[in-house]
C-alpha positions, 0 to 999 in steps of 0.5 A: 251665235254671236259670241264666237264671231265676237271672239268671246269664246276663245276655246281656252278660258271660255268654251261653248260649254261655259256659255251654255252654263251661264245661259242656263243660269241667267234665263228663266226655266221655261224660256229658250231666249234671253232679254238684253239685260240677261245678255249683259248679265251673261257677258259680265259672267263670261268677262270674269272667266275670259279676263281673269287677270283684270279687275271686274270693271276692266274685264267687263269693259274688255268684253263689251269692246269685243261685242261692240258693233257686232250683230248676231249671225242667223245660221241655218235659215231655210232658203226659199226654193225656186222650182217651177213646181213651187212657182206654179203652185203659188201663182195666184193668177192661176187660182180658181173658185173660192181660192181666187176670191182671196186675192185682188187682181194684182195678187195681193191677199185680201186678208180677213175679207178674203176668208170670211163672208162680210155681211152687207149692212145696207138693208138691201138684198144682194143683187138689188139694182136700185140700192140707195135710191129710197131717200131720193124717192122719198124727198121727191114726194115731199117737195 
């Protein structure tokens, strides 16, 4: 999507079809994306087409100048909907039951701790009020 913005695709010597052909030639068969090195390889292929009257090195240099400093544009990204219904359904302060336990008081998710029962390895049963006092009692007997 960055190539039209960089004016690599001029509609005459380089078209979107040319870009598609070069992209398909460079990428791996099962992939839908390319690496940076593969992108540079695509640019070199397109440079020969775009700048026919120049040497290979000059054409590559010219196409790099076109692309330099440009960033890809993210087109067609879904924007978040801000309706009262969505806001109400995603407000964690209104969650109840087991869903409420998945978030801390500020509304941040607890991650794995919120989804799974973590086993207490202390050796005491849940709810025992004097947990951790055994060592103090034993030391008091042997003094």
